N, C-alpha and C positions, 0 to 999 in steps of 0.2 A: 504494500500500500504506500509506503514512504517513497519507494522508487517511482511509482506512478505519479505521485504528487510532485516529486522533484522534476520529472520529465515534463509535466504540465507547466510548472513554473518556469523552467528553462525555455520551453517552447514559447511561452508568452513573452519572456524577456527578449528572446531573439527576434520575435515578430516586432516588438516595440522598437528595438534598436534599428531594425531595417527600415521602419517608418521614419524614425528620427534622422537617419542617414540617407534619406532620399531627397533628390532635388525636385524642382517643380514639374519636370517632365515625368517623374515617377521612376527614373532610373536609380538603381541602388548604388550609392557612392561607396558604401562599405565593401561591396564585393568587387568593385572595379579595380581596387588595388590587389595585386597578386602576391601578398606576403602571407606566410604561415603564422607569424608571431602575433600580429594584431590585424584587425580589419576595421579600424575606426576611420570614419570619414574625416575630412580636413577640418570641418567645424568642431568636431569632438576633440581633435588634437589641439586646435587653437584655444578652445575654452579651457582644456586641461593645462596647457602651457601658461595661459594668463593666470590661472588659479595658483599654480606653483610659483610664478613670478611675483604675484601679490604676497604670498606667504613669505617669500624671500625678502621682499622689500620691508614687510612688517617686522621681521626678525632683525633686519639691519637698523631700522629706525629705533627699535627697542634697545638695541645694543648701544647706540649713541645716546639715548635718553638716560641710561644708567651709568654713563661714563664717570660722573662725579662721585656717585655713592656705591657703585657696584664692585663686587670682588673681581679680580682678574679671571677666576675660573668661570664666573657667570658671563663675563664679556666673551671669553673664548667659546663657551657653549653656544651663545647666540650667534657668534660669527660662523661657527661650524654649521649650525642649523641653517643660517642664511645661505651659505655656500651649497649645502646639500639641496635646498629647495631650488636654488638657481640652476644647479646641475640637472635636477629633475625636470625643470621647465624646458631647458634646451633639449634634453633627451626625449621629452614628450613630443615636442614638435617635429624633431628630425628622425627619431627611431621608431 
């Protein structure tokens, strides 16, 4: 029973993703790319990249906000997190 429910949920997710990744003509943009790793459309990749970029910027702003009162370990952690989110943003759009 659980396997049938899982198949039904995954089928619904795949259908919804195909609808989200379609252009006005109805062509499926997700399947137009021939990669095995991911099949996200350009819009999905751009939104994901912008999200990671925003998180990176937020971490960087917080790092400079605590510069007067923060510990060096806290500053280093925020710098590393900012770099990780920036790397994820670049990887999301190009990979």
